[in-house]
N, C-alpha and C positions, 0 to 999 in steps of 0.2 A: 706264573708269572704272564706264558701266552695267553691263558684263560682269561685274565684280567685284560689282555690290548682290548682298547677298544676300537667298535667294524671299523671305524670312520680314519682310524691309522691304520700307514703301515709299518714295516718293522723296525725302519727305520727310524720317522716317530717316532716310534713308543721307546724303539733302546735311547731318543736325545731327551724325550723325557723324564724316564728311571735313569740319565745318565742324569739332570738336571739336578732330577729330586735326591737323591743320593750316593753319587760316587763320583763327584770331580774333582777329590783331592786321590784314589785309585785308578783313576781309569783315563787312558788317552783314546780318541778316537779320531778317527780317519776322517780327513774331509771329504773321502772320496764315498762315505758313508750318507750325508746328509744330501738325498734325497722324498725331496718336496712331493711334485705331481708327478705325471709321468706325462710325454709333451710327446707327441706324434712325430713316428721317425719320416725323413721328407724320402726316402727307398722304395719305398711300398711298390710289390709290381707286381703286376694282375698277367704275368709272363707266365704256362707252363715252366716246371724245369725238371728233372732226371733228380733224383736223391736217392743214395745206396742206405737200405738197413741192410735188413738181411736178405733182400732181392732188390733189383732195380724195380722203380716204379715213377711213374709219374704224378707231380705234385698238382693236381691247379689250383690257382688262388680264387676261388670264386670268392670268398670272401674278402677280397682286394677290390674286383669286378663290381661288388653288386656295389659296395662303398663308394667306389668312385661313381655308376651310374647314380645314384642315391644322392652326393654329393651334387654332379654337372644339375641332377634336375633344379635339387633347392635354390642350389646357384642362381638358376636360372627368372626362377619362379620369387625367388624373395633375396637379391644383391649375395654376392661375394661377403662382406663384411658382416651380413649373420649367418652366415656358414662357418663352424668349428669345427674341428678332424678331432677327434682324439686328446680331447680333454678331459684330461682328468680321467682318463679309460673310456670316457665315453662315445661312440663310434663317429655319431652327428650329434650335434649340439644342435639347436635352431635358435635362435635371439631373435623374440617379437615385442612389440611394446606390450602386448597384455599375456603372453604367454611365452616360456622358453620347453620344446619339444628336444627330448632324448631320443636316439635313434638307433636301437640297438640291433647290429646286424648279424645275420648266421646263413648261414648255407646249406641249408637238411635238406630232403627230396620232399619233407612233407613242410606242411606251414604249422601244425601241433608241434613236432617237432623243434618248428625255429622257438614258437612262443614257450615251449615246454624251458626252453634251454635258456630263454632270453629273459623271462619277467622278476624272477629271482635278484638275476644281475640287474637289471636296471631300478627296479625300484631300489635295492642299497643306492644306484645311482640319487636319484630323487630325494631320498631320504635326506643324505649327507649333503646337498648343493644345497647353499646358503642364500640363492637370489630368492625374493616372496615373489617373483609372480607364476602367475598359478601355472602345471606342471602339465606336459602332454609326451603319455607316455606312444613310440610306433617302432612294434616287434616289423621286420623286412629282412626279407626271403628271395629266393629266385620262384618260384610257382605260383599260380595264384592259389583261391585256401578248394580245398574238394568238398561235398558234403557233409561227409565226418568231419573235416577240419570248421568247415562255419560252425558246425553243431558244439563245438571243442569252444568256443571264441564266444558263441552266447552265451554257454555253457559259465569261463570263467567273468564273464562280466555280473552274469546274475549271481554265481551262489559266492562269490569274493567283491563284491561289487566295485569291483577296479573297468573306468574306460579306460580301454586303448585301444590301437587299431594295426590290425595287421595291414601290410601295402607287401605288394612284389614288383621287382626289376629284375626283366626274364635277362638271360647274360648271355653270351655266344661265347 
């Protein structure tokens, strides 16, 4: 059954679809399983904290810091009502009359690592977005691209004819 799950549906949506199609008489569904969209949590932290696994370590919230810096920048430039955080898993959406910007934040040390991890994810989000406006793709990291990263970006743009931008926001 899982192999047949459409990629644009989460397991709960697919479960409801199968239930409605095959099992109304035999199954009862808990209402807590009705999960349609993931919404942003209001208590994201950007402060480092200590976490115990096998030993104590300091966990830095780099992703959240980058996301907050990017949000502030976009809100200043485009207005608060045009910037949406964590809408259906997208880190940040920028709504414009002519296009929608999809921003995926990664906190790796190199731009090429951010791009490698973000592109599949963000292409999935763009593919399933039902708005007809043009889509613009942005991968966001914390460091500027080096010479190798710049070559990688050029290669991807030429090889798969994908128009995207890599942005960086330095965090402290």
